[in-house]
N, C-alpha and C positions, 0 to 999 in steps of 0.2 A: 537215532534213539526214538523209542515209541512210548507214548504215554497213555494209549488207549488200546483195548484188546480188539476193537472193531473200528472201521472207519466211522468218524463222527457223523451222526445223522443231520440232515438239513434242519429238521424241526428243532433239535436240541441246540444246534449251532445258532440258528436265528433267534431262538428264545434267549440264549445267553448273551448274544450281541445286543439284543434289544434291552435286556435287563441292565447290561453294563453301560448302555448309552443313556439310561434314564436316571434322573437325579434321585438319589436315595433320600427321600423326604423323612423316612422314619427315624425316630430317635432311639429306638429300641432294637435289641437283637445283638448278634455277634458281628463286630466290625474287624476287618483284618487290614493291617498296614505292613507292607514289606518295604523297608528303607534301604537304599543303596547309597553308600558314601563313595562317590566317584572322585578320585583324586590322583594326580601325579605331581611330584615335586617339579618346580621350574627347572628346566635343564638347559636353558639358553646360555650360550657364551655371552658373558656380560659385555663384551666388547663388540660383538657382531649382532646381538639381539636375534640369534638364530641357533637352533639345535644342531650340533655337529654330529657326524656319524658316530654311532656307538657299536663297536664290533660285537659286544656281548649280546646285542639284540638281533644279530644275524638270523635269518636272511633279510630282516628289515633294516631300515636306515638307523632307527633309534628306538628306544623303549616306548616312547609315546606312540610311534607308528605301529609297533608290534602289538601293544595292548589294545590300541584302537581296532586293529584287524581282528583280534581275538575276543574283544569284549564290547567296546562302545558301539561299533557298527552292528555286530550281531544283535545287540539289545534293541537297536532301532528297527531291525528287520528279523525278529525272532520267529523261528519256524515252529508250527505245530504239525506233526507228521502222523501219517497213518501207519498201519502195520507193515506196509511195503516200503516205508521210508519216503513216501511221496509227500510233497508239501500240501497240506490241507488249508492252512491259514498262515498269514504272515502278520505278526502282532508287533505293534510299536510298544515295547515294554515301558517306555517313558510315559505312556498314557495311563498306566496302572500302578507302576512303582512310585512310592515316595522316594525322592532322590535329591541329592545336592551334587553339584559338579564344581570342583575347585575353579575359581576364576581364571587362573593361569592355564589350566587344562581346557576350559570352555573356549577361551580365546584361541587356543591352538586348534581345537576341533573346527572352529568357525573358519579358520584359514586353510586347514588341511582337507576337510571334507564337508563342504557346504550342505550336501544332501543330508548327512547325518545331523548336522547342526539344525537344519530345518525340521527334521523329525523330532528332535529333542524339544524345540520350541513348540511344535505342533502338539506333542504329547502333553505338555503343560497346559496349552490352550484348551485342548479337548477335555482334560481333567477339570479345568475351571468350569467349563460348560456343564460337565456331568455332575460336579459336586458343589453347585451353588456359588461359584466364584472363587473357590479355594483350590488353587493349583497344587500339583504334586511337587513342584520344585521349591526348595528352600535355599536360602543364601548360605555362604560360608565365609569365615574370616579370610581375608584376601590371599595371603600366601602361607597359610597353615602354620602360624606361629603359636606358641603356647601362651595364651593370653595371661594366665596368672603370673607368668615370669616377665611380662612386658610392663613398661612404665605406662602411666596414664595416657600420655600422648600417643604412644604406639597402639595401645588398645583402641583408642578412639579412631585413629586413622585406619587400622585394620578393619574395624567394623564398618566404617563409612565407605571404604573402598569396596568391601564385599557387597554392601547394599547397592552402591552405585553401579557396580559391574552387573549385578543381578537385574537392576532396573533396565540397563542398556539391552540386555539379552531378552528378558521376558516381558518387558513393557508394563511392569506392575511393581508395587512395593512388596518386599518379602514379608511374610508373617513370622516365619521362623528362621533360625540361623544354626548351622552346624558349626560346632567349635572344634578346632584342631585337637584330635585325640580326646574329644569331649572334655578337655581340661577346663576347670571352672573354680572360681572362688567368689566371695561376695563382692569384691570390687569389680570383678568381671560381670556379675549379675547387674550391678548398678550401671556399668557402662552400656550393657545391652539395653536396659530399660531406657536410658537416656537417649539412645538412638532409635527407639521405636520398635525394637524387636519384641515380639509377643510371646514366643515360646522357644524352648530348646529341647533337644533329645539327649538324654544321659544314660549311663549304665546304672543298673540297680545297686551297684556297690558304692555309688557316690552320694547317697542320701543317708542322713543320720537318724531322723525320726519323722513321723507323720501323724496326722490326726484329722478328724472331720472338721470342716470349717465351722466357726462359731455361729450359733443361731440364738434367737431370743430364748428358746427353751433350754439351750445348752450353751451358755456364753463362754464357758471355759472347758472345752473338751479335753479328754485325756490324750496325752502324747503316747505314741507307740514307738519303742526303739526298734529300728529296722537296719541298724548299721552293718549287719552281716550280710546284706543283700536280700533281706526278706521282704522288701517292699512289694506290694501288689502292683504289677505293671499294667493291669487291665483298666486303669483309670488315669486321667491326667491329674496333676497336682499344681497347687499355687504356691510359689515361693516368694514370700514378702521380704523386703529389705529389713534389716535389724535396727532396733532403736539404740540409744546411747548406751544401754546396759547389755547390748548384745542379744536381745530377744526379738524374734520375728514380730513385726508391727503391722497389723492388718490395716492401719491407717496410712501406711506408706505405700509407694508404688510396688508393683509385683511383676514377676516373670512366671509364666506357666511352664511346667516341666512334664515331659513324657519320659518314662523309663522303659526302655525296650526289654523284652524277655531275654535275660542273660543266657540261660541254658540252651534255649532253642537257637539263639543267635550264634553261640559257640558251635553248636552242632552243624549249623549251615556251613561254617567255615572249615570245620575239622572232622566231621563225620559224614555219614551217608544220607543225610536228610534230603539232599537235593538229587539223589539218584533216580527218584521217580516222583510223580505227582502224588501217588498213594502214600509214599513215605512222608513227603512234605506236609500234606494235608493231615495225615494221621498224627504227626508230631505236634502240629498246631492244635489239633482237637483236644489233645491231652491237657492243654493249658486253659481250656474253657472252663470257667467256674460253673458249677451245677447248682448254684444257690438261688437261681431264678431272679438274679438281679436284672433290672430292665435293659441295661446296655453294658457292653464291655468291649474293649479293644484289645485284640491280640496283635502286638507290634513286635517286629523283629528288625534288627539292623546289623549290617555287616558291610565290609568293603564291597563296593559295587563290582570291583574286578573279580570277585568270587564268581560272578555270573558270566563265565566264559573264558577268563584268563587263568585264575587260580584253579578253577574247576571247569574243564572244557565242556562246552555245549550245554551248560546248566541254564543258560538263558532260555532254552527250549522248555525246560521244566517250569521255570518261572512263568513263561508266557501261557502255558496250558493251565497252570493253577489259577492265575489271575483272571483268565477269561472263561474258563470252563469248570475246573474242579471246585473252586471256592464258591462260585455262584450256584453250582449244583447242590452244594451243601447248605444253601440258604444264607451264606455269609456275605456281608457287604464289603466289597473292596474299596477302601477309602484312603485318605491321608490324614496326617495329624491335624492340620488346620481345619479340615471339614469336621472331623470328629469333635474337635474342641468347640466348633460352632453349634453343633446340635446337642452336645453333652459337655457343657463347661465344667471346670473343676468344682467338686464339692468337698475336696480334701485339700489340706495344705501340707507342706513339707519343709523341713530344715535340712540344708545340705551340710555335708562335712566341710571342714575349713578349706581344703584345697585338694582336688582329686582329678584323675584322668582315667580313661577306660583301659589303658594299656600299661599302667604302672600301679602296683599295689603300695607304693610309698609316696603317694601324693603326686608330685610332678618331678621327683628326683631323677627320673630317667633322662631328663633333659638338663640336668645340672650336676649330678653326683654319681658316684660309683655305687648304685643301689642294687646291682645285680640283674635288673631287668634288661633284657636284650643282650645279655652276655652269654656265657657258656663256652665250652671248648678250652677252658683254661685261660680265657682272656680276662683282662681287667678294663675297667672304664674310668680309671682315675684321671683320664684326660678330659672328662666332661666338664668338671668345675673350672680348670684353667682356661678351657676354650670359651666357656660362657663369660668368665671374668674378663678375658681379653676382648671379646666382642662388646661387652658392656662398656669397657674402657673406650673402645673406638666410637661407640654410639655417643657417649658423653662428650668426647672431644669434638666430634663432628657436629653435635648439637650446639656447642659453643660457636663453631664456625658458621653454622646455618643461621643462628640467631643474630650474630654480629653482621655477617656479610649480607644475609638475606634482608635484614632490616634496612639496609641502604637502598635496596632495589624493589622490595615488595612491601605493600601496605601492611599486611599481616602474614608473615612467612608461614606460620603454622596453619592458617586457614588455606593459604595457597597450596601447602602440601596436601591437605585433606581433599582439595578440589583438583589436584594434579591428575587424579584418576580419569578426569574427563578427556585428557589428551593421550592416555596410554593406549587406547584403542583407535585413536585417530590422530596420527602425527602429521597430518597435512599442514602445509605452511599456514594456510588460512586459519585453521583451528588453533594452532599454537599461538599465532599472532593475536587472535582474539582473547585467548587465555591471558597472555601477557598484558594486554590492554586493560583487562579487568583487575589485575592484581598489582601492576607496577605503581610505584610512588609518583612517578613522572614519566615522561616519554624517555625510554632508555635508548642509549646508543647501541650500535651493533655489538660492540664488545661487552656491554652490560647485559644485553639480551643473552649472549652466550653464557656469561657468568650465572645469570638467573637460572638458565636451563641446567647448567652444570650442578648448581646447588640442589635443584629439585631431583635430578638424577642421583646425586649423592645420597639424598634421603631415601630414594626408592631402593637403592642397593643396600642401604643400612637396614631397611626393613627385610629385604630378601635374605640377608645374612642370618636371620633368625628362623628360617624355615626349619620346622621341627625335625625333618629327616636327618639333619646333620648330626643329631645326638642319638637317633633311634637305635642304631646298630652297635656292633661291638668295637668298632675301630675308627679312629679319626681319619685315616688315610683312604677310607672307602670313597667311592664317587660322591656320596651325599655330603660327607665332611669336606671333601675337596671343593665341592660346589659352593658351599657357604663361605669358605675362605676366599674363593674367587670373587664373590660379591663384596666381601670386605676389602679385598685388594682394589677393586674398581672404585669403591666409595672413597678409600684413602687417596687414590690417584686423582680423582676429581677434586678432592679438597686441596691437594697440593697444587693443582693447576690454578686454583682460585687464590690461595694464600701464599704460595711459594714456600710453604713449610711442609716437610715430609715426616709424618709420624710412623711410617712403615718400619724403620729399624726398631723402634721401641715396641711396636706390635709383635714383630717377629721374636724379639727377646722374651716377651710374655708367653708366646706359644711354646717356648722351650720348656716350660713347666708342665706341658701336656704330654705325658708318656705314651708312646705308640706301642702297640702289640707286635709291630713288624720290626724286626731287628735292623733292616736296611734303613728305616727312617729314624728310629730311636725316639723322636719327639715331634711335636707339632711344628716346630720351627723348620725341621728338615722336610716335613710334608709340604710346608709352604714353599720352600726353596725349590723342591723337586717337582711338585705337582701344579703349583700356581704361577710362580714367577716365569717359567719358560713359556707359558701359554698366554701371557699378556700380549695384547695386540696394539701396535702403533699404527698411526695413519700412513707411515712410510711402508709398513708391511701390506696394507691395503693396496697401495700403489704398486708394490712389487707383484702382488697377486694379479692385479689388473694387467701389468706389463707382460708377465710371462704367459698369462692366459691369452693375451692378444695375438700370440703367435699361432694359436690354434682355432680361434674363432674371431669373427669380425664384430667389433663393438660399434654400436650406434653412437652418434655424437653425445647423447645423454644416456647413461647406463647405470643401473642400480647394482652396486656391489655390497651385498648384505645390507647393512643399515647406512650405507654411504651412497651419495650420488657422485658419479664420475662424469665430469664435463670435459670431453676431449677437445683440446685447443690446437694440437698439431700431432701428426703421426706419420711416420714413414717406415716402410718395411722393405728389406732387400735380401734376396737369396744369392749365395755364391758357393757353389759346390755343396758341401755338407754343412756350411755355415749359414745361419739366418740371423740378421741383425734388425732390431726395431728400436727406433728412437722417437720419443714423443714428450709432450707436456700435457698435463691435465689438472683440473681443479677438483679436489676431493672434499665434499661437504658432508658432515654428519647430519642425518635426518633427525637425530635425537637432541644434540646440543647446538646444532647450527655452526659449529666451528668449521672453518674452511681453510685449506692449505693448497697453494699452487706449487706443484712439484714437477721436476724434470726426471725422466727415466730413460735408461738404455738397457736392452737385454740382448744377450748373445746366446744363441742355441748352437752348441758345438756338435750336436748329434747325440742320439740316444737319450740318456737322462741327464746330460751335462748342460747346465745353464749357468750363466753369469749375468746377474742383474744389479744395476746400480741406481740408487734413487737419491736425489738431493733437492733442496728448495730451488725454485726457479729464481735465477739471479739476473734476468734481463734478456731482452731479445737478441742483443749483439752476442753476448756470451753463449746463448743457446744456439744461435746460427753457427758460430765458430766451432762449438763442440760437435754439432751434428755433421758439419763438413769434415772435421778431423776424423770422426769415427767411421764414416763411410769411405773416406780415403784409405784408412787403415784396413778396412774390410777388403778393398780391391787387391791388397797384397796376398789375399787368400791365406793369411796367417792368423790362426786363432790367438797366438801369443801376442802378436802386434796389436790386434784389435782389443784384447783385454788390457794391455798396457795403456792404450789410448783411452779406454774407458776409465781406468783408474786415475789417469793423469787429469782428465777433464771433469770427472765427477768424484767429488771428495766425500760423498754421503755414504749411506749404509750399503752393504753388499748382501745380496740374497741369492739363494739357489732354489731348486725344485722343492726341497724339504721345508722351505719357509712358506710354501703355499698352504692354504687351508685344506683340510683332509679331502673333501669332495673333489676339489679342482685338481689336486695332486693325483688322485686316483684316476680321474677322467683323462688327464694327460698321459699317465702311464699306460692306461688301456688303449688310448689312441695310438701311442707309439708302438705298442706291442701287436697292434692289429695286423701290420704287414708280416710280422714274424708268424703269427697264427695262420694267416692265409697260406704261407709257404708250408707250414706244418700240415694244414688240412689237405693240401695237394699231395704232400708226401704220404700221409696216412691213407688217403684215397687210392693212391697208386699201389701201396702195399696190399690194401684190401682187394683191389681188382686182380692183382697178380696172383694172389693166394686164395681167390674165391673158391676154386675147385677143391683145394685142400681143406679149407674151412668147412665146406659142405660135406665132404666125406667124413671129417672128424665128428661133426654134429650128427650125421646120419648113423654112424656106428657108435654113438654115445661115448666117444673117447674124449679125454681131456684136451681142451683147446689151449695152446700156448698163450700166456697172458698177453704177449706182444701182439699176436694176431687178433685176439679178442678186443683189445684196446683199439687197434686199427679199424676193426669192423664197426665198433660203436661210434668212434669219431667220424668215420666216413658216412655212416647212416644218419647220424645227428646233423651233419652238414647238409646232406641231401634233403633231409626233412626241412631244415630251415630255408634252404633255397627254394624248395617247392612251395612252402607256405608263403614266402615273400612273393613268388610268382603268382600264386592264387590271389593274394591281396591285391596286387597290381591289376590282375585280370578283372576281378570283381569291381574294382574302383574305376575301371576304364569306362568312359561314357560313350566312346565311339564304337563303331561296329567292325573294327578290324578283325580279320580272321584269327582264330586262336592257333598259335604255333605249337604250343605244348599243352597236353591235357593234364593239368596239375592234379585234378581229381584222381585220375588213374595212377599218376606217379605217386601220390600219397598213399593210395591203396597198396601199390606194389611195395612201397617202403615198409608199410605196416606188416605185410606178409613176410618180407625179407627179414625184418627185425625179429619177428617171432621165430622164424626158421633158424636164425643165427643166435638165438637166445640173447639178443641185445636189448638193453633197457634204454629207451630214448629219454633223454633229459634235455629239452630244448625250451627254456623259459620264454624266449622271444616268440617261438612258434605257438606255444600255448596261449600266450597273451594275445597274439594276433588273431587266432581262431575265436577266442572269447569276444574280442571286439567286433569281429565280423558277424558273429551270431547276434550280438546285442544290436548292432546297427541294422541288420536285416530284419530283426523282430520289430524294432522301433518303426521302420518304414512300413512294415506290414500292418501295424496296429494304428498308426497315426496318419497315414495318407488318406485323403478323402476318397470316397467311392468314385469320384470323377477322375481321379488320378490312377486308379487301379481297376482293372477288369478281372474277371474270373481267372484269366490266364496268368496275369501278373501275381495274383494271390496264390495260385497253385505253384507258380515258380518260386515265390518267396517261401512258402511252406516247405517245398521240396529242398530248397537251398539250405534252410535252417536244419532240417532233418539230416541232410547229407553232411553238413559241417559237424554236427554233434556225433554222427556215426564215425566220421573220419577221426575226430579227437579221441573217441573211445577205442577205435582200432589201433591208433598209435599209442594208446595208453598214456596220454599226456596228463590225465587227471584234470580235465577241464573244470573250472570253477563256474558253475551256472548260477551262483547266488544273485548277482545283479540282473541277470537275464530272467530268473524266476520272479524277482521283485517287479520288473517291468511288466511281465506277463500277468502277474497276480493283480497289480494295480489296474490293468485294463479289465481283467475278468470281474473284479469286485465292482469297479465303476459301472461296467455294462449291466451287471445284475441289479445293482442299486437303482440305476436309472431305467431299468426295464428296457434296455436298448439292445439286447441280444436278438439278432435276426436269424431267420431260418438258414441263410447261407453262411452263418458263422459256425456251423457245425464242424467244418474242417479246421477252423482256428481252435475249437475246443479239443479236437483230437491232438493238436500240437502239444497240449498240456502233458500228454503221456511222454512225448519225446523230451520235454523239459523237466520231467519228474514232478509235475504238479497234478494233484488229484482234483479234477474238475467235477467228478460225479457228486461229491458231497454238496456242492453248490447247486447242482441242477436236478438232483433226484426228486 
C-alpha cells in the first residue's frame, strides 16, 4: 500500500522526524490525538492458567496469537512504503498513538513477544520525552468489567489492579484510565477520583449538558443541553461530583473528560477513512473549527485492532499520517494528558446518569434484553438471569471470603486489592513475602494454601464479570462460556475451603437463562455441556504427565502448565508393541501451593490406544509391589493381562489419550502418524518417478493431468524441497570444513524449475520458516560482527548468501516473510545514519537493501 506519489525526500523526512522529536511547547494551534483501545478478553483456562488451542483462529494457535500477528506487532513495526512497495521507514506507532492495552493482554504480550512488549514500553517512554513527561499510554480497568454494574468493592479493586498493572509495565502513575465500553456513572466518577485518576475518554453521547466554567465576571454561566451528542469534542471538560441536591459542585473533587469525535471515530471503523493518508487527514480537517480559537484538539478513538486486524494493513496509514501527513499540515500529534497540561479545561460538563459507548440504553447490553448486539431473530433474555446468577455467586463467596479470610488475613479486602502484586510474579519468594505482609499470624502450610485459594477465588469472581460475556447475542458463545468457567473455578475453590458446594443452586439459577441454540435450551445446559467437562483435576495433570512421558523425557523437576511435577521414581519398558511406564511424582500448584503425591501407570497398546491409571501414593511397600506386579504382567506380552493388573493394583481414575490437553494430544497424534506419513511420502515419490514422463507429456501438450498424478507430484516435490532445505540448514550451520556431498543450492533451484514445469504449488511451512531464520541469522552476523571478525571476503560471502537465500525463496514461491529481517536491517541503517557511522565500504551493505525490499536512497540522497 502506498501513501505518497513519490519517494519521500530526505529533507522532508528529516524535518518531520526532527519536528516529531521536539517537545511541542506551544499552547495554540491544532492538536491531533488518535487513540487505540487495545484489548482482548482473558482466554486462559482457569485451571491451567494458559490459553488452549482455538481452532477458529487457525492457522494460529489462538486468537491472541492471531490478532498479535495482524495488529499488535505490525503497529510496533509499522511500514511507510514508497510507490514500489519498498520500506522507507519503520515506525513504532505506540510512540505517536494514544493508547491503552488491557492488563490481561499486556501480560500476554510480555510473555509471548518480549520484543513487541519492549517497543510498546519504548513508545510510551519516547512520547513522555517528546511531550513534557506525558506518555501516550493510559491505564484500563483490570479485566474489562462494566463498572456501573459493579459493587463498590469491585470498582475499587478493578481500578487499583489496573493502576498497579500499569505502574509495573510503564514505571509511572497513569494520568488517565480507559473504562470498559466507556461505561460510567457518578459513583464510578467518584471511585476514579478517589484512586487518583485525572481524566477519562468518553463518547459524545454520554454527556447531558455543558457550560463555561464560572469566573468572577460570570459566576453562574448558562448550561447548554448537548444530550443528543452535540458536545464540542475539540476541548476537554471538567466533571465535578454532585452535591446533596444532585447538582455539580465546583467545590468538590473533579474528573476531567475528553469526548472523542463520534462521526470520525465511527468512520474509522466502518468506512474508508483509513484507506489512504489523504482520506484520513481530509476527514480530520473537516472537524477543525474555523473560528480562530487559540487551540483545539481533534481526537478520535476506536478499537486498536482496527489498525491491522479488522482493517488489514491500516497501521501503515496511521504510521504515515502521524509522522508525515499531520506534521506537514502543521498539526501537533499529541495525547490527552499532554493537551490537558497545556490547555486545561475551561468548560465543565454534567454526564448522563449511566452510559456506555456501545449501548444506547445505558448499560442494559450487559444485563437486559435491550436489543443491542442482537439481530438475526435472536433474543437476549438470558442476560438478566446470567447477571443475577453471577451476582448471587459473588455475594455468597463474599461471605466466605470475609469469614474465612478474616481468620487468616489482617484485612482480607486490602489483601485482595494488593493481590495484583503477585499475579505477574508467582515466584515462591514473592508469594511468601505477600503472605508475611498480610497474615494475622504465622500460617501453617495448609492455612497458606487456604489463603491463596481464597484470593484466587476472588480473582475468578472478578474475571467472571468480563464484559464480553454479555456483549453478543448468545450465552453459549465462547465469551459466555468463558465467564461461566471462571464462576465454576471460583465455586470449586470455595468448596475446597468450606466443604460446602453451591454449584447445584447456581446451575438451577442458570436454567432461567434461555439460549438461542435449541441443543442447549438454557444456561444450565450450557454449563453442563461447555463448562463441567472441561474442569481439570490434579489427577488429570498427572495423567497428562504420565502419557506424555512415553514420548519425551522429563527432567526431575518439570513444569506442566501452572503445576510443578517433581519426579520421585519412573520406570519405562517396551515389549513388542506394548509400552508400560510406572512412576510416582509430586504435583504442586504454583498458584495455590496445594500439593499431591500420586502414583501412575500408563500402558500404550499401539496406535492411539492408551490406558492410564492414577491414584494417591499409598506407601513405598505398596508402590514396590504394584510396580513388580505390573512389569511381571507385561512379560506375558498380553495387553489384557497388563490392564487387569493395572486395574487390580490402582483403584484410582482411568484416563486415555482424549483426556490429555489439546496441544499434547495433537503432538502425540502427529508423532504417531509420522511413520505413516513417511511411508506415504515414499509411495507418492515412487508414483511420481514412475510417471514422470507421462506427466511431462501431459503438461507439454496442455492436457488435463489426472488428479492422482498431480497430487503425487506435489507431495513428492514438497518432500524433496523440505529435505533439501534441511540439508542446507545443516550445511550452513556446520562449523567444520568437511567437503559438501550435495549441492543443496542447485537442488533447490532444480526443484523450483521442476515445480513450475509441473504446475505444482509448493506449500512447505517448515522450509519457509527455515529459510527466513537462515536469512535473519546471516544478516545479524553480517551487521553485528566486528571488523576484526570479518574481512571483505566474509562480508561479500555474507551478502551473497543472503541474496541467494532470498532468490531461492522467491523461485520456490514460498512467500518468504521478510518483516523481521527488514526490521533488523532498518535498525542498523537508521542507527548508522544517526551516529554518522556509515563508512565508504558500507556501500555493498546498502545495496543489500534492494534485495530486502528496503529503500535506502531516501536516507542517503
